[in-house]
Residue, then its C-alpha position, 0 to 999 in steps of 0.5 A: x763511633x767517631x764523627x767521621x764514621x757517623x757521617x760515612x754511615x750516613x753517606x752509605x745509607x744515602x747511596x743505598x736509599x736506606x731511609x731508616x739507616x739514614x735518619x738513624x744517624x741524625x739526632x731527634x732534634x737535628x737541624x738542616x740548613x741550606x746556606x745562606x739561610x740562617x733558619x733551618x730548612x728541616x728541623x727534626x728527624x721526622x721532617x728529615x725523613x719525610x723530605x728524603x723519602x719524598x724528594x730524594x730516595x724516590x729518585x732511582x739514580x740518586x748517588x753521592x760521590x765523596x770527592x774530599x772529606x775534612x774532619x776537625x774535632x766534631x765537625x766533618x766537611x764533605x765535598x760531594x758530586x751528586x748525580x740523579x737529581x736531574x740532568x748533570x752533576x751537582x757539586x755540593x759541600x755539606x758540613x756536619x756537627x756530630x755529638x754523642x754519636x749523632x749528627x746534630x746539624x748539617x749545613x748544605x752549600x751549593x755553588x749558587 
């Protein structure tokens, strides 16, 4: 499966709030960064699952709309519009590194 297909599978699971399918797209030792931090905000599939279970998938209106996607080898960069986190829309960019069919790292960029 291509890196783009893996990231799309992850986005689809996110929008269904399907935690098992969502975390299955990540490597066991995946790291998630919130730029500008240089240390991971979340490390490992278990920590990722616990965070998304407790702080994202418990929000019934949570939804990410893909605005634009760029693929460069094993890197996939998505510009998303996220609703359901609170009032209004959140614009975000996520850059994923996909290897051996799993997301190895994800870098999350917010406007501020």
